Every structure is written in structure tokens, then in C-alpha cells.
C-alpha positions in Angstrom: 0.0 0.0 0.0 2.9 2.4 0.8 4.5 1.6 -2.5 1.3 2.3 -4.4 0.8 5.6 -2.5 4.3 6.6 -3.3 3.9 5.7 -7.0 0.6 7.7 -7.2 2.3 10.7 -5.6 5.2 10.4 -8.1 2.8 10.4 -11.0 0.9 13.4 -9.6 4.2 15.3 -9.2 5.3 14.4 -12.8 2.0 15.7 -14.2 2.3 18.9 -12.1 5.8 19.4 -13.3 4.8 18.8 -16.9 2.1 21.4 -16.6 3.9 24.2 -14.9 7.7 23.7 -15.1 8.2 23.3 -18.9 9.6 26.6 -20.2 11.1 28.1 -23.4 10.0 27.5 -27.0 11.0 23.8 -26.7 9.0 23.4 -23.4 12.0 21.9 -21.6 12.6 21.4 -17.9 15.2 23.7 -16.2 17.9 21.3 -15.2 20.9 22.4 -13.1 23.1 19.5 -14.3 24.4 21.9 -17.0 24.1 25.5 -15.7 25.1 26.9 -19.1 22.3 25.1 -20.8 20.0 26.2 -18.0 21.0 29.9 -18.6 20.4 29.7 -22.3 16.9 28.1 -21.7 16.1 31.0 -19.4 17.3 33.5 -22.1 14.8 31.9 -24.5 12.0 31.8 -22.0 12.3 35.4 -20.8 13.0 36.9 -24.2 10.6 35.1 -26.6 8.2 32.9 -24.7 7.0 34.1 -21.3 5.6 37.5 -22.4 3.3 36.2 -25.2 2.3 33.2 -23.1 1.2 35.2 -20.1 -0.4 38.0 -22.3 -2.4 35.4 -24.2 -3.5 33.7 -21.0 -4.8 36.9 -19.4 -6.6 38.0 -22.6 -8.4 34.6 -22.7 -9.5 34.9 -19.1 -12.4 37.3 -19.6 -10.6 40.5 -18.4 -9.0 43.3 -20.3 -5.3 43.7 -20.0 -4.4 47.4 -19.7 -0.8 47.3 -18.6 2.4 46.0 -20.3 3.8 42.7 -19.2 7.5 43.5 -18.5 9.9 40.6 -18.5 13.3 41.3 -17.0 16.5 40.1 -18.7 17.7 36.6 -17.7 21.1 36.1 -16.0 24.3 36.2 -18.1 26.1 34.3 -15.4 24.9 30.7 -14.8 26.2 30.9 -11.2 23.5 33.6 -10.6 20.7 31.1 -11.1 19.0 30.1 -7.9 19.2 26.3 -8.1 16.2 25.8 -5.8 13.7 28.4 -6.8 14.2 30.7 -9.8 11.9 33.8 -9.8 10.9 36.1 -12.7 9.1 39.3 -11.4 6.3 40.3 -13.8 5.7 43.6 -12.1 2.3 45.1 -11.4 -0.2 43.8 -13.9 -3.4 45.7 -14.4 -6.6 44.2 -15.7 -10.1 45.7 -16.0 -13.5 43.8 -15.8 -16.6 43.2 -13.8 -16.3 42.0 -10.2 -17.2 38.4 -11.3 -14.7 38.5 -14.2 -11.9 39.7 -11.9 -12.8 37.1 -9.3 -12.8 34.4 -12.0 -9.5 35.6 -13.4 -7.8 35.5 -10.0 -9.0 31.9 -9.5 -7.8 30.9 -13.0 -4.3 32.0 -12.1 -3.9 28.6 -10.4 -4.2 27.0 -13.9 -2.0 29.5 -15.8 0.6 28.0 -18.2 3.3 28.9 -15.7 3.4 28.8 -11.9 2.4 32.3 -10.8 2.8 33.7 -7.3 0.4 36.6 -6.4 1.9 38.9 -3.8 -0.7 41.6 -3.7 -4.1 42.5 -5.2 -5.6 46.0 -5.2 -9.1 46.8 -6.6 -10.3 50.3 -7.7 -13.4 51.5 -9.4 -16.9 50.1 -9.7 -18.3 47.1 -11.6 -18.3 46.5 -14.5 -15.1 48.6 -14.8 -13.1 47.5 -11.8 -9.3 47.8 -12.2 -7.3 45.1 -10.5 -3.6 45.7 -9.9 -1.7 42.5 -9.2 1.9 41.9 -8.2 2.8 38.7 -10.1 6.0 36.6 -10.1 6.7 33.5 -12.2 8.3 30.7 -10.2 10.4 27.9 -11.7 11.6 25.0 -9.6 14.7 23.6 -11.3 15.5 19.9 -11.5 18.7 18.4 -10.4 19.4 21.1 -7.8 21.7 18.8 -5.8 23.9 18.4 -8.9 24.5 22.1 -9.4 28.1 23.2 -9.4 29.6 26.6 -9.9 30.9 27.3 -13.4 34.5 28.5 -13.3 34.2 30.6 -16.5 30.8 32.1 -15.6 32.0 35.7 -16.2 33.6 34.9 -19.6 32.4 35.7 -23.1 28.6 35.4 -22.3 28.7 38.0 -19.6 31.0 40.3 -21.5 29.0 40.2 -24.7 25.6 40.3 -23.1 24.7 36.9 -24.5 26.1 37.7 -28.0 25.0 35.1 -30.5 21.6 34.5 -29.0 19.7 37.5 -30.5 20.2 39.7 -27.4 18.2 37.2 -25.2 19.3 38.6 -21.8 17.7 42.0 -22.6 14.5 43.0 -20.8 11.3 42.9 -22.9 7.8 44.5 -22.6 4.6 43.2 -24.1 1.9 45.8 -24.5 -1.4 45.3 -22.7 -3.8 47.7 -24.5 -2.6 46.8 -28.0 -1.5 43.6 -29.6 2.1 42.7 -29.2 4.1 42.7 -32.5 4.7 39.6 -34.5 7.5 37.7 -33.0 6.4 38.4 -29.4 7.6 41.9 -28.7 10.8 43.9 -29.1 13.8 42.4 -27.4 17.2 43.9 -27.0 20.5 42.9 -25.5 21.9 44.9 -22.7 18.6 46.4 -21.6 16.0 45.7 -24.2 14.1 48.0 -26.6 10.8 48.3 -24.8 11.1 49.6 -21.3 14.1 47.5 -20.3 16.5 49.0 -17.8 
């Protein structure tokens, strides 16, 4: 019975991981066995995948997105990746809708295509035009954390060149809320980004 319960829990965990922990255009797991590969996967996730994914989810949730989704640049040093819990702050996200739509959206965040931590929710206005301001953070729980080892050349060419050769992936990106984001998922730029990166 204990073995059956353990197997059932393992299957449940694998399904949960498959739903929330696959990132990047290839929907891969973030593994710390190879920190350099993990860093490049985060570049792809934060520069090209996360913004459109979250924007699309919000717009399909029955509320109107009125703020930009700002994605910070990913680390250019693999040693800077938290091997236990990697966080991507999404800033203050503003949506507008009726009270029931806002309530439904907040409940739906539990089934978002990424694991989202909600730190604060503020409501203003009257239904059906209530504005909800939400502090959101994406959470990634890396695999193989125990196997993580510092990379001796972490501050070499990648850090000096801002991730040269990967289309400026480490740069911050912003995805418009009130208007459609451009083809390709928004403007991205190395060393700070083109849309609102710092």
C-alpha cells in the first residue's frame, strides 16, 4: 500500500511538473546539471516565450489587460541562477473587468501555463469597470538542484557580450497590454531591451 501511494504521488508530481515547469519554446525542464544550458533556456523563456504566453492567457481569461507585461532580462552568469527556486518578477499587472470577471481571473491564475505567485491585489473603481492591480511573479523549480556546481568561467564571453550570438536574449522585454504585441512576441534587445528595459 505504501509503494502504491508513493507511485501515485510520483505520477501526480510528474503531471504537475509537466504542466507548470516546462519553459522556453521547446517546453523543456530547467535542469541544473548543466548550468550553461539552463542559462540559455532562461534566455529563450524570458526573451521570446514568457511574455506572449502570459499575455495570451490573461486575454483569454475574460478580463481586459491594460498594462504592459514587463519581462526582465535573464542572467548572463549561470552561477547567478537560484538552483532551488528561480523567480521572474512580472511587475504590477493591471486588468479591467466586472467583479465576477476579476474574481474568475484570480481563481484561474492557479491554472496558468506557468506557476504564478500573487503577492498583492488592489481593486479600484466600480463594476463592470473594476481595475485590479496584481503583483505577479513567475516561479520555476529547477530539476537536479543537488547536482548544481559553480561554473568557473561564468564571467567569460557570455557576460562580457551580453549573450552575444543569441539575439540579445538577456535583454528585458515589454509586451503591450492595451494593444496587440508585435509579430515575434515583442521587441527584445541585449543589454537592456528595446521596450522599457533598464
